C-alpha positions as CSV (number, residue, x, y, z in Angstrom):
1,Q,-15.6,14.6,4.6
2,F,-14.2,11.1,5.6
3,W,-17.6,9.6,6.6
4,E,-19.3,11.1,3.6
5,V,-16.7,9.5,1.2
6,A,-15.8,6.2,2.9
7,P,-19.3,4.5,2.5
8,R,-19.4,5.4,-1.1
9,I,-15.9,3.9,-1.7
10,A,-17.1,0.7,0.1
11,R,-20.2,0.4,-2.1
12,L,-18.2,1.1,-5.3
13,L,-15.6,-1.6,-4.5
14,K,-17.9,-4.2,-3.0
15,P,-16.5,-7.6,-4.3
16,N,-18.8,-9.6,-6.6
17,A,-19.2,-13.4,-6.1
18,L,-16.3,-14.3,-8.3
19,L,-13.8,-12.0,-6.6
20,E,-15.1,-13.1,-3.2
21,R,-14.3,-16.7,-4.0
22,H,-10.8,-15.7,-5.0
23,L,-10.4,-13.7,-1.8
24,A,-11.5,-16.7,0.2
25,K,-8.6,-18.7,-1.2
26,R,-6.0,-16.0,-0.6
27,R,-7.4,-15.3,2.9
28,R,-6.2,-18.7,4.2
29,G,-3.2,-18.3,6.4
30,I,-4.1,-14.9,7.7
31,Q,-4.8,-15.0,11.4
32,F,-7.3,-12.4,12.5
33,P,-7.2,-9.7,13.9
34,C,-4.4,-8.6,11.6
35,L,-2.3,-5.6,11.0
36,A,-2.0,-4.4,7.4
37,V,1.4,-3.0,6.3
38,H,1.6,-1.5,2.8
39,M,5.1,-0.6,1.5
40,R,5.3,1.3,-1.9
41,Y,8.5,1.2,-3.8
42,G,9.2,0.7,-7.5
43,D,8.3,3.7,-9.6
44,A,7.3,5.7,-6.4
45,C,11.0,6.0,-5.4
46,G,12.7,9.1,-6.6
47,V,11.1,9.8,-9.9
48,D,7.8,11.2,-8.6
49,A,9.0,12.5,-5.2
50,V,8.1,16.1,-5.9
51,R,4.7,15.4,-7.3
52,T,3.7,12.9,-4.7
53,A,5.4,14.5,-1.7
54,R,6.7,11.1,-0.8
55,R,10.0,9.5,0.1
56,C,10.7,5.8,0.1
57,D,11.6,4.8,3.7
58,P,13.7,1.8,4.5
59,T,11.8,-1.3,5.5
60,R,13.1,-1.0,9.1
61,A,10.9,2.2,9.4
62,Y,7.8,0.1,8.6
63,A,8.9,-2.6,10.9
64,D,9.4,-0.1,13.8
65,A,6.0,1.3,13.2
66,A,4.4,-2.1,13.0
67,R,6.2,-3.0,16.3
68,R,4.7,0.1,18.0
69,I,1.1,-1.0,17.1
70,V,1.7,-4.7,17.7
71,T,3.0,-3.8,21.2
72,R,-0.2,-1.9,22.1
73,Y,-2.8,-4.1,20.3
74,R,-3.2,-7.9,20.0
75,F,-2.8,-9.0,16.4
76,G,-2.8,-12.6,15.2
77,S,-0.7,-11.8,12.1
78,V,0.8,-9.0,10.1
79,L,-0.3,-8.9,6.4
80,A,2.5,-7.3,4.5
81,T,1.9,-6.1,0.9
82,S,4.3,-4.3,-1.4
83,D,5.3,-4.0,-5.1
84,S,8.8,-5.2,-4.1
85,H,9.5,-8.8,-3.3
86,A,12.9,-7.8,-1.9
87,H,11.3,-5.4,0.6
88,L,8.8,-7.9,1.7
89,D,11.6,-10.3,2.6
90,N,13.5,-7.4,4.4
91,F,10.4,-6.5,6.3
92,R,9.9,-10.0,7.6
93,R,13.5,-10.2,8.8
94,A,13.4,-6.7,10.3
95,L,10.1,-7.3,12.3
96,G,11.4,-10.6,13.6
97,A,14.7,-9.0,14.7
98,R,12.8,-6.3,16.6
99,G,10.2,-8.6,18.2
100,G,11.8,-12.0,18.4
101,N,9.5,-14.8,19.1
102,S,6.8,-12.4,20.4
103,S,6.2,-11.0,16.9
104,P,3.1,-12.2,15.1
105,P,3.7,-14.1,11.9
106,V,4.1,-12.1,8.7
107,V,2.0,-13.3,5.8
108,T,1.5,-12.1,2.2
109,T,-1.2,-12.3,-0.4
110,G,1.0,-14.0,-3.0
111,A,0.4,-11.0,-5.3
112,M,2.7,-10.4,-8.3
113,T,5.5,-7.9,-7.4
114,I,7.0,-5.9,-10.2
115,G,8.3,-2.9,-8.3
116,D,11.9,-4.1,-8.3
117,H,11.8,-4.3,-12.1
118,L,10.0,-0.9,-12.4
119,K,12.6,0.8,-10.3
120,R,15.5,-0.7,-12.4
121,E,13.9,0.3,-15.7
122,T,12.9,3.9,-14.6
123,E,16.5,4.4,-13.3
124,E,17.8,3.2,-16.7
125,L,15.5,5.4,-18.6
126,R,16.4,8.4,-16.5
127,R,20.1,7.8,-17.1
128,K,19.4,7.7,-20.9
129,N,17.4,10.9,-20.6
130,T,14.4,9.4,-22.4
131,T,11.7,11.0,-20.2
132,S,10.4,13.4,-22.8
133,G,7.1,12.5,-24.5
134,P,5.5,9.5,-22.9
135,T,5.9,9.1,-19.2
136,L,8.4,6.8,-17.6
137,F,5.5,4.5,-16.6
138,D,4.3,4.3,-20.2
139,H,7.8,3.3,-21.2
140,V,8.0,0.6,-18.6
141,I,4.6,-0.9,-19.4
142,S,5.4,-1.1,-23.0
143,S,8.9,-2.6,-22.4
144,K,10.1,-6.0,-23.3
145,H,9.3,-7.3,-19.8
146,R,5.6,-7.7,-20.3
147,H,3.3,-8.7,-17.5
148,D,-0.2,-10.1,-17.3
149,D,-2.3,-6.9,-17.0
150,W,-5.4,-8.8,-15.8
151,Q,-3.3,-10.6,-13.2
152,L,-1.9,-7.3,-12.0
153,H,-5.4,-5.9,-11.7
154,L,-6.6,-8.9,-9.8
155,D,-3.6,-8.9,-7.4
156,F,-4.2,-5.2,-6.8
157,L,-7.8,-5.9,-5.7
158,T,-6.7,-8.9,-3.6
159,D,-4.2,-6.8,-1.7
160,L,-6.7,-4.0,-1.3
161,H,-9.6,-6.1,0.1
162,L,-7.5,-8.3,2.3
163,M,-5.7,-5.3,3.8
164,A,-9.2,-3.8,4.4
165,E,-10.2,-6.9,6.4
166,C,-7.5,-6.2,8.9
167,D,-7.9,-4.1,12.1
168,G,-5.0,-1.7,11.9
169,M,-2.7,-0.3,9.3
170,V,0.9,1.0,8.7
171,G,1.4,2.9,5.5
172,K,1.3,6.4,4.0
173,F,-1.7,8.5,3.0
174,T,0.3,9.9,0.1
175,S,-0.7,6.5,-1.4
176,N,-4.2,6.1,-3.0
177,V,-4.2,2.5,-1.9
178,D,-3.7,3.4,1.8
179,R,-6.4,6.0,1.7
180,I,-8.9,3.5,0.2
181,V,-7.9,0.8,2.6
182,L,-8.5,3.0,5.7
183,A,-11.9,4.0,4.3
184,L,-12.9,0.3,3.8
185,M,-11.6,-0.6,7.2
186,A,-13.6,2.1,8.9
187,V,-16.8,1.2,7.1
188,R,-16.4,-2.4,8.1
189,R,-15.6,-1.6,11.8
190,R,-17.9,1.4,12.0
191,C,-15.0,3.4,13.5
192,V,-11.5,4.5,12.4
193,P,-9.0,1.8,13.2
194,P,-5.5,2.4,14.7
195,Y,-3.0,3.4,12.0
196,I,0.4,5.0,11.5
197,S,1.1,7.2,8.4
198,L,4.9,7.2,8.2
199,D,5.3,10.5,6.4
200,E,2.7,12.2,8.6
201,S,0.4,12.6,5.6
202,R,-3.3,13.1,6.3
203,W,-6.2,11.2,4.8
204,C,-7.8,13.4,2.1
205,F,-10.1,13.2,-0.9
206,N,-10.1,15.6,-3.8
207,S,-13.7,16.8,-4.1
208,D,-14.9,19.2,-6.8
209,T,-14.4,22.2,-4.5
210,S,-11.0,21.3,-3.0
211,P,-7.7,22.3,-4.6
212,M,-5.9,19.7,-6.7
213,R,-3.0,19.4,-4.3
214,A,-5.1,19.2,-1.2
215,G,-3.0,16.6,0.5
216,L,-0.2,17.5,3.0
217,S,2.7,15.3,4.2
218,R,5.9,16.3,5.9
219,Y,7.5,16.7,2.4
220,G,4.9,19.0,0.9
221,R,1.6,18.9,-0.8
222,F,0.3,16.1,-3.0
223,T,-2.7,15.4,-5.2
224,C,-5.5,13.4,-3.4
């Protein structure tokens, strides 16, 4: 199934000329080959744990996994992406503490990070018991803390494509982003790159014939 789906994902998400020029600017500073690390926090922590079969691991878990791959393969840099600026800083410190001067530099795409804000607002809404009706995410998006929706979309595509240009990955396949990134990486390399899925989730794709909750992690089943 993977090699049937991955090329179609790559064709669907092929950057146009305008996006490619934007990626060229953001690509500066990344030393190839690189290791992509994707850390999902924000609204993914706690509120949707049952539905997504995901737990939010501490940044040291990502740093330990990155160190395992970096020790085995040669990488010029580690491209860290997250919806949380605080966790990006923590990851940089944690990887440096574990590898010292031998660690490759940690770089980011400069994307907007709103996960810290989303987490605060979802926790506040949960305390107020205002989760009936619209979803928590709907409440947050319509909150007083507005964000540039187009910039968020552009930053998402930037993170996605620059991670896909790397040669290895640390993340979780309970994340749609990580499943897409692995597919794009594999099509570009013509082989499956080295990766670590922290929650032992498997790559999956929900086809017309597969059950809705076809994905499986150590915490249970999730929707692909």
